[in-house]
N, C-alpha and C positions, 0 to 999 in steps of 0.2 A: 548511495543516497537516492531515495525514491523521488520521482518526478511529481510535482504538484499537479493535481487534477484541475486546479483553478488558475488558468492563465488569465491575463488581462482581457483577452478576446472572449474567453468563455464567461468571465464575470459580466462583461458588457452584454453578451447574448442572454445570460440569465436575467439581468435587469430588464432587458427589453421584453423577454417572454413573460416575466412576472408582471410587468406593467400592462401586458395584453390580457391579464387575468387567466392565464393558463394554470392548471393545477401543478403541484410538485411532480406528480407522476408523468404528466405530459411533458414537462420541461426535461425531466430525466431522460425520457425516450428520445427527445430531440437532441439532447447533448450526448447521447450514447452512454448514459450511466446505468448501472445495474438496477438501482431503485431510487425512490424519492428521498430517502433519508439524507443523502449528501446534499441534495438541492435544498431541502428544508433547513438543514443545519447552516448552510452558507447564507441563505436568506436571513436567518436569525442573526448570524454574526455580522452581516452587513447592515442590519437594522432596517431592512426593507419592510414596508407595510403597504397594504392596499386600503383605499378608501372604502369604508363599509357603508354603503348607502342605507342598509336596513337599520343601522343604529344612529344614523345622522339625524339630529334634531332640526326640524325646520320651524321657522317662525310661523305662527298662524296668519292666514291671509287677512283676517280682520281683527278687531280688538275684542272679539267675543271670548268668553271664558271657555277653555277646552271642556269637552264633554267628560263627565265623570264616568268611570267604568261602571257597567251595570252590576257586576259582582265585585264586592270589596276584595282587596288583595288578601291572599292567604296569610295568616299570621306569621308563618316562617319567613315570608318575604319582607316583613317589617322589622325583623331582628337586626340589630347593629352588632358590631364586633364585641362590644362590651356588655351586651344584653344577657340577662339570665335566661336560660333555655328551659326553665321548669314549666311543664305544661299545666294549664289551669282550665278546668272544665272538661266537658265531654268532647273528644276529638271529632265526633260526628256531628256535634251541634254547631249552630251558627255563632254562639257566644264563645267558642273555643279560642284560646289565645295563649301566649307565653307570658311569664312574669315580667320580663324586660327591665327589671331593676339592674343596678350595676353589679356585675358578677365578680366573684372572688378571683384573684390572679391564679391561673393554673387550673381553675375549675369552670365547668359550664354553668354553675348556679351562683346565686347571691348567697350571702351568709345564712339567711334563714332557711332557704331551700337546701343548701348543702348539709345543714344539720338534719334535715329530714331524709335526704337521699343517702347520706353516708353515716352509718352507725359505727361507733367505736367497737373495736374487737372485743373488749370485755363484755359490753352490753349484748352483742350478738352471740357470744359464747354462752352467756347466762340464758338467753332465750332458747338456744339449742338444747340446753340441759332440761328444760321444762317438759 
């Protein structure tokens, strides 16, 4: 039977090094492991996470309204999971957007745009014969 790489002492050392914000590769070197995959797998299985200061939302210092971004968000960033992805308008124009209606299950488009995007086999076979 193979001996486990992860003894209680090594797990505690892993937790300590991870909390010091070392990378998986750096931790692997310190623990004498071949590569970072074993470290990252163990971190995942242990459910360890780091506090990500870049995504942390801070309350504004005063009651003023936050500044609006100068450029509006790209239309792709406004899509929801259920949004129709049919493009509307010139992709290079400022008015470009996506349909965003409720899409059909299993398709990226709403019912109306699915009819446009997907043609039945009979119809496309007739068009090919012309």
